[in-house]
C-alpha positions as CSV (number, residue, x, y, z in Angstrom):
1,M,45.1,86.9,49.5
2,S,44.3,83.6,51.0
3,E,46.9,84.0,53.8
4,Q,45.4,87.3,54.9
5,K,42.0,85.6,55.0
6,E,43.3,82.8,57.2
7,K,45.0,85.3,59.6
8,S,41.7,87.2,60.0
9,E,39.8,84.1,60.7
10,R,42.3,82.9,63.4
11,K,42.1,86.3,65.0
12,E,38.3,86.2,65.1
13,R,38.3,82.8,66.7
14,R,40.7,84.0,69.4
15,E,38.5,87.1,70.2
16,R,35.2,85.2,70.2
17,P,35.4,83.7,73.7
18,D,36.4,87.2,75.0
19,R,33.3,88.7,73.5
20,K,31.1,86.0,74.9
21,A,32.6,86.5,78.4
22,R,32.1,90.3,78.2
23,A,28.4,89.8,77.2
24,E,27.8,87.4,80.1
25,R,29.3,89.9,82.7
26,K,27.2,92.7,81.3
27,E,24.0,90.6,81.6
28,R,24.8,89.7,85.2
29,R,25.3,93.4,86.1
30,E,21.9,94.4,84.6
31,R,20.0,91.4,86.1
32,P,18.1,92.4,89.4
33,E,19.5,90.9,92.5
34,R,17.9,87.8,93.8
35,K,16.5,87.8,97.3
36,E,18.3,85.5,99.6
37,R,16.3,82.5,100.7
38,P,15.7,82.3,104.4
39,A,17.5,79.8,106.4
40,R,16.0,76.3,106.5
41,A,15.0,76.8,110.1
42,E,13.3,80.2,109.4
43,R,11.3,78.8,106.5
44,R,7.5,78.6,106.9
45,E,6.7,75.2,108.2
46,R,3.9,73.2,106.5
47,P,1.1,71.9,108.7
48,E,1.5,68.3,109.7
49,R,-0.4,65.9,107.4
50,K,-3.0,63.9,109.1
51,E,-2.6,60.2,109.0
52,R,-5.2,58.4,106.9
53,P,-7.3,56.0,109.0
54,A,-7.0,52.3,108.4
55,R,-9.1,50.8,105.7
56,G,-11.6,49.3,108.2
57,E,-11.9,52.6,110.1
58,R,-12.5,54.9,107.0
59,R,-15.8,56.7,107.0
60,E,-18.2,55.2,104.5
61,R,-19.9,57.5,102.0
62,A,-23.6,57.9,102.5
63,A,-25.5,55.8,100.0
64,K,-27.8,57.6,97.6
65,P,-31.4,57.1,98.5
66,V,-33.1,54.5,96.3
67,K,-36.2,55.8,94.5
68,L,-39.2,53.5,94.8
69,N,-42.4,53.4,92.8
70,V,-46.0,53.2,94.2
71,I,-45.6,49.6,95.2
72,N,-42.2,50.3,96.8
73,E,-40.1,48.6,94.2
74,P,-36.8,50.0,92.9
75,K,-36.2,50.5,89.2
76,E,-33.6,47.8,89.3
77,S,-36.4,45.2,89.8
78,Y,-37.4,45.9,86.2
79,T,-34.1,45.8,84.5
80,G,-32.5,42.8,82.6
81,G,-29.2,41.7,81.2
82,K,-26.7,43.7,79.2
83,S,-27.6,44.3,75.6
84,S,-25.7,42.6,72.8
85,L,-27.2,44.6,70.0
86,C,-25.2,47.0,67.9
87,P,-24.3,50.2,69.7
88,G,-26.9,52.9,69.0
89,C,-29.6,50.5,68.0
90,G,-33.1,52.0,68.4
91,H,-34.3,48.7,70.0
92,D,-32.2,49.4,73.1
93,Q,-34.1,52.7,73.6
94,I,-37.4,50.9,73.4
95,S,-36.2,48.4,76.0
96,N,-35.3,51.3,78.4
97,V,-38.8,52.8,77.9
98,I,-40.4,49.4,78.7
99,I,-38.5,49.4,81.9
100,S,-39.5,52.9,82.8
101,A,-43.2,52.4,81.9
102,A,-43.6,49.2,83.9
103,W,-41.9,50.7,86.9
104,E,-43.8,54.0,86.7
105,N,-47.1,52.2,86.4
106,G,-46.4,50.2,89.5
107,I,-46.9,46.8,87.9
108,Q,-45.4,43.9,89.9
109,P,-42.6,42.3,87.8
110,H,-43.9,38.8,88.4
111,R,-47.3,39.8,87.1
112,I,-45.8,40.5,83.6
113,A,-45.2,38.0,80.8
114,K,-42.9,39.1,78.0
115,M,-43.4,37.3,74.7
116,S,-41.3,37.4,71.5
117,G,-40.6,35.6,68.2
118,I,-37.4,35.7,66.1
119,G,-35.2,38.6,65.1
120,C,-33.2,41.4,66.5
121,S,-36.3,42.7,68.3
122,S,-37.0,39.3,69.8
123,K,-33.6,39.3,71.5
124,T,-34.5,42.3,73.6
125,P,-36.7,40.7,76.3
126,A,-33.4,39.5,77.8
127,Y,-32.5,43.1,78.4
128,Y,-35.6,44.1,80.5
129,L,-37.9,42.8,83.2
130,G,-35.5,40.1,84.4
131,Q,-37.9,39.0,87.2
132,S,-40.9,38.6,84.8
133,H,-42.1,35.5,83.0
134,G,-40.9,35.1,79.4
135,F,-41.4,32.9,76.3
136,N,-39.3,33.1,73.1
137,T,-41.4,31.4,70.4
138,V,-40.6,30.3,66.9
139,H,-40.6,32.7,64.0
140,G,-43.9,34.5,63.6
141,R,-45.8,32.4,66.2
142,M,-45.7,34.7,69.2
143,P,-49.4,35.7,69.0
144,S,-50.8,32.2,69.0
145,V,-48.6,31.1,71.9
146,T,-49.6,34.3,73.8
147,T,-53.3,33.4,73.1
148,G,-52.9,30.1,74.8
149,A,-51.1,31.5,77.8
150,Y,-53.7,34.3,78.1
151,A,-56.6,31.9,78.0
152,V,-55.4,30.0,81.1
153,N,-53.8,33.0,83.0
154,K,-55.6,36.1,81.9
155,D,-54.5,38.2,84.9
156,L,-51.0,38.7,83.7
157,L,-49.9,41.7,81.6
158,Y,-48.7,40.3,78.3
159,I,-46.1,42.4,76.5
160,G,-45.3,41.1,73.1
161,V,-42.2,42.4,71.3
162,S,-41.8,41.6,67.6
163,G,-40.2,43.0,64.4
164,D,-41.4,44.0,61.0
165,G,-40.2,40.7,59.6
166,D,-41.7,38.6,62.4
167,S,-45.1,40.5,62.2
168,A,-45.5,41.7,58.6
169,S,-44.1,38.6,56.8
170,I,-44.0,35.1,58.3
171,G,-46.3,36.0,61.3
172,I,-48.8,38.3,59.7
173,G,-51.6,35.7,59.8
174,Q,-51.0,35.2,63.5
175,L,-51.1,38.9,64.1
176,I,-54.3,39.4,62.2
177,H,-56.2,36.9,64.3
178,A,-54.8,38.2,67.6
179,I,-56.1,41.6,66.6
180,R,-59.5,40.2,65.6
181,R,-59.9,38.5,68.9
182,N,-59.1,41.7,70.8
183,M,-56.8,39.8,73.2
184,D,-55.6,41.8,76.2
185,M,-51.9,42.4,75.4
186,V,-49.5,45.1,74.4
187,Y,-48.0,44.3,71.0
188,I,-44.8,46.4,70.2
189,V,-43.4,46.2,66.6
190,E,-39.8,47.4,66.5
191,N,-39.9,48.5,62.9
192,N,-36.6,49.2,61.1
193,G,-37.6,48.2,57.5
194,V,-34.8,45.5,57.2
195,Y,-33.9,42.0,58.3
196,G,-31.1,42.9,60.6
197,L,-30.1,39.3,61.5
198,T,-29.7,38.2,57.9
199,K,-27.6,41.1,56.6
200,G,-30.1,43.8,55.9
201,Q,-32.6,42.7,53.2
202,Y,-35.7,44.9,52.8
203,S,-38.6,43.8,54.9
204,A,-42.3,44.0,54.1
205,T,-42.6,47.5,55.8
206,A,-39.8,49.2,53.8
207,D,-41.0,52.5,52.2
208,I,-41.1,53.0,48.5
209,G,-38.1,55.1,47.5
210,S,-36.1,54.2,50.5
211,K,-32.5,53.0,50.0
212,K,-30.4,51.2,52.6
213,K,-26.6,51.4,52.8
214,K,-26.1,48.7,50.1
215,G,-28.3,47.6,47.3
216,P,-31.0,49.2,45.1
217,I,-33.8,51.5,46.0
218,N,-37.0,49.7,47.4
219,K,-39.8,49.7,44.8
220,T,-42.2,47.2,46.5
221,Q,-45.4,48.5,48.1
222,P,-45.0,48.4,52.0
223,I,-47.5,46.9,54.5
224,D,-48.6,49.6,56.9
225,L,-49.3,47.7,60.1
226,C,-51.1,50.6,61.7
227,A,-53.6,50.8,58.8
228,L,-54.0,47.1,58.8
229,A,-54.8,47.0,62.5
230,I,-57.3,49.9,62.2
231,N,-59.1,48.1,59.4
232,L,-59.2,44.9,61.5
233,G,-60.9,46.7,64.4
234,C,-57.9,47.0,66.7
235,T,-58.9,49.0,69.8
236,F,-55.6,50.8,70.4
237,V,-53.3,51.8,67.6
238,A,-50.3,54.1,67.9
239,R,-47.1,54.9,66.1
240,S,-44.0,56.3,67.7
241,F,-40.3,56.8,67.2
242,S,-37.5,55.3,69.3
243,G,-35.9,58.7,69.4
244,S,-39.0,60.3,70.9
245,K,-38.7,58.9,74.5
246,K,-41.3,61.1,76.1
247,Q,-44.0,60.3,73.6
248,L,-43.2,56.6,73.5
249,N,-43.2,56.4,77.3
250,A,-46.7,58.0,77.6
251,I,-48.2,55.8,74.8
252,L,-46.7,52.6,76.3
253,K,-48.0,53.3,79.8
254,A,-51.5,54.0,78.3
255,A,-51.3,50.7,76.3
256,M,-50.5,48.8,79.6
257,S,-53.7,50.2,81.1
258,H,-55.9,49.4,78.0
259,K,-58.3,46.5,78.0
260,G,-58.0,44.8,74.6
261,F,-55.3,44.6,71.9
262,A,-52.9,47.5,71.8
263,L,-50.6,47.8,68.8
264,I,-47.6,50.2,68.9
265,D,-45.6,50.5,65.7
266,V,-42.2,52.0,66.7
267,I,-39.9,53.2,64.0
268,S,-36.5,52.0,65.2
269,P,-33.6,52.7,62.9
270,C,-31.0,50.0,62.2
271,V,-27.7,51.7,62.6
272,T,-25.8,48.9,60.8
273,F,-27.8,48.5,57.5
274,N,-30.5,51.3,57.3
275,N,-29.3,54.5,59.0
276,N,-27.9,56.3,55.9
277,D,-29.1,59.6,54.5
278,E,-31.0,57.9,51.6
279,S,-33.0,55.7,54.1
280,M,-36.5,56.8,55.0
281,R,-36.1,55.1,58.4
282,S,-32.9,56.7,59.5
283,Y,-32.6,58.8,62.7
284,G,-32.1,62.0,60.6
285,Y,-34.9,61.4,58.1
286,V,-37.5,60.5,60.8
287,R,-36.6,63.6,62.9
288,D,-37.0,65.9,59.8
289,N,-40.1,64.2,58.4
290,E,-42.2,63.3,61.5
291,I,-45.8,64.6,61.7
292,T,-46.7,64.6,65.4
293,L,-50.5,64.5,65.9
294,H,-50.3,65.6,69.5
295,M,-48.1,65.6,72.6
296,A,-49.2,62.6,74.7
297,D,-49.2,62.6,78.5
298,Y,-50.3,59.7,80.8
299,I,-52.0,60.3,84.1
300,P,-52.2,57.1,86.2
301,H,-55.3,56.1,88.2
302,F,-53.4,56.7,91.5
303,N,-52.7,60.3,90.5
304,P,-56.0,62.3,90.7
305,I,-56.6,64.5,87.6
306,P,-57.4,67.6,89.7
307,E,-53.8,67.6,90.9
308,V,-52.4,67.6,87.4
309,E,-51.6,70.9,85.7
310,V,-54.0,71.7,82.9
311,P,-52.1,72.4,79.7
312,E,-52.6,75.5,77.6
313,G,-54.4,75.1,74.2
314,N,-56.5,72.3,73.0
315,F,-56.3,68.9,74.7
316,R,-58.4,65.8,75.0
317,D,-58.6,63.3,77.9
318,I,-59.3,59.6,77.2
319,T,-60.2,57.4,80.1
320,L,-58.6,54.0,80.1
321,H,-60.0,50.7,81.5
322,D,-58.2,50.9,84.9
323,G,-59.2,54.5,85.5
324,S,-56.0,56.0,84.1
325,T,-56.1,58.8,81.6
326,I,-54.1,59.6,78.4
327,R,-54.1,63.3,77.7
328,L,-53.5,64.4,74.1
329,E,-52.2,68.0,74.2
330,T,-52.2,70.5,71.3
331,I,-54.4,68.0,69.4
332,S,-55.3,68.9,65.9
333,D,-58.9,69.9,65.2
334,T,-58.9,67.6,62.2
335,H,-57.9,64.4,64.1
336,D,-60.3,62.5,66.3
337,P,-58.7,59.3,67.8
338,S,-62.2,57.7,67.9
339,D,-62.6,58.1,64.2
340,A,-61.1,55.2,62.2
341,V,-61.5,57.0,58.9
342,A,-59.6,60.1,60.2
343,A,-56.8,57.8,61.4
344,L,-56.5,56.1,58.0
345,T,-56.6,59.5,56.3
346,A,-53.7,60.7,58.4
347,L,-51.7,57.6,57.6
348,H,-52.5,57.9,53.8
349,E,-51.6,61.6,53.7
350,A,-48.3,61.0,55.5
351,E,-47.4,58.3,53.0
352,T,-48.1,60.4,50.0
353,M,-45.8,63.1,51.4
354,A,-43.1,60.5,52.3
355,K,-43.4,61.4,56.0
356,H,-44.1,59.5,59.2
357,V,-47.2,60.3,61.4
358,T,-46.8,59.6,65.1
359,G,-49.1,59.6,68.1
360,L,-52.3,57.8,69.2
361,L,-54.0,57.1,65.9
362,Y,-57.1,55.2,67.0
363,F,-58.8,54.2,70.3
364,D,-62.0,52.3,71.0
365,S,-63.1,51.3,74.5
366,T,-66.5,49.8,73.6
367,K,-65.4,46.5,72.0
368,A,-65.4,43.4,74.2
369,S,-62.1,41.6,74.9
370,L,-61.4,38.0,74.2
371,V,-62.0,37.0,77.9
372,E,-65.5,38.6,77.7
373,D,-66.3,36.9,74.4
374,L,-65.2,33.5,75.8
375,G,-67.2,34.0,79.0
376,L,-64.3,33.0,81.2
377,V,-64.8,33.1,85.0
378,D,-63.1,35.7,87.1
379,T,-60.5,33.3,88.5
380,P,-57.8,32.4,86.0
381,L,-58.1,28.8,84.8
382,I,-54.6,28.1,86.1
383,D,-55.8,28.8,89.7
384,I,-58.9,26.7,89.6
385,P,-58.4,23.3,91.3
386,D,-58.9,20.1,89.3
387,K,-61.9,19.0,91.2
388,E,-63.8,22.1,89.9
389,L,-62.5,21.8,86.4
390,R,-63.3,18.1,86.0
391,P,-67.0,17.1,85.8
392,S,-68.2,14.4,88.1
393,E,-69.0,10.9,86.8
394,A,-72.8,11.6,87.0
395,M,-72.4,14.9,85.1
396,L,-70.2,13.3,82.5
397,N,-72.8,10.6,81.9
398,K,-75.5,13.2,81.6
399,I,-73.5,15.1,79.0
400,N,-72.7,12.0,77.0
401,A,-76.3,10.9,77.2
402,A,-77.4,14.2,75.6
403,Y,-75.2,13.5,72.6
404,L,-76.3,9.9,72.3
405,A,-80.0,10.6,72.5
């Protein structure tokens, strides 16, 4: 039985190549005939390739036109160094808005002084307005240093950038007195609810019930800097969100045109320590729980209002010190920016609902600024020559005699 099996297997192996050859011949017969390729000389000739010009002879691409502002300055004149903050940090978006607002308002870079304290927020002045003056103070002391600079050189635009630790903890006393004096400056609080430089501890503005990535839920009552400022008589109080670029840009441009102290509290999520779902200052939470009082638009003094399109619905125009206008569109009937009680009510109601109210909360153009209270002359003290600042010998003797009499 086994011999017969071996014979059949040998026969099959002998016949296998024959079957394969027959199958290949059949396939060739059934395959359509290939067209013969034309001779090489008859083939279609490709057009000759043009030689590339030498590097020095190449045609240069036309440069894109540089957009200038009303004082013929490019936007690059308002930029700064490269940011070293964590990728996605809300502070970088605020820096970009500061650049845009100063450029769009047509402020000369050398007429701006940027002031800061200590913290992640106070690193940001290196990232914008590289041609402006700047001073990085010790922790919490930025308002007092700015007061001294302002007293001798009042014609500069002072932009202070601080954080919730710098302003609501160690520097809160400094902030309170700067507000009381109504000094001409824009004070931006980059508020993330944590101490980013010291590994994310809760700051004094952290909301009750909020939880950062690591650690327990915050149970300590927060300090609301906007409510504090309104109670102290601050003449321009607003809250915004670093993710709301258009709103923040309009508010910041209006603050630059305001005469007096302008406080802008900007919710700026910390992507490293406080951007989780349980945090009440994360990007997702603020977007879902933001109560916008109105859409803000800024009309500069060099753009006549009759040429601006009038929005549909309710709106209110507020004229600023330099003749510019902030237009509050779709404004609620229940909110009056000139009513401090209404502003405080809006903040309190938002807090009870665990939400964030944004927009221009309060505005007062009637209060005298620090320069007016001090009775300073029109010329900044820094520009007055020594012979005019120093009393003569006869005048000094007269003054001393009055005290000795």
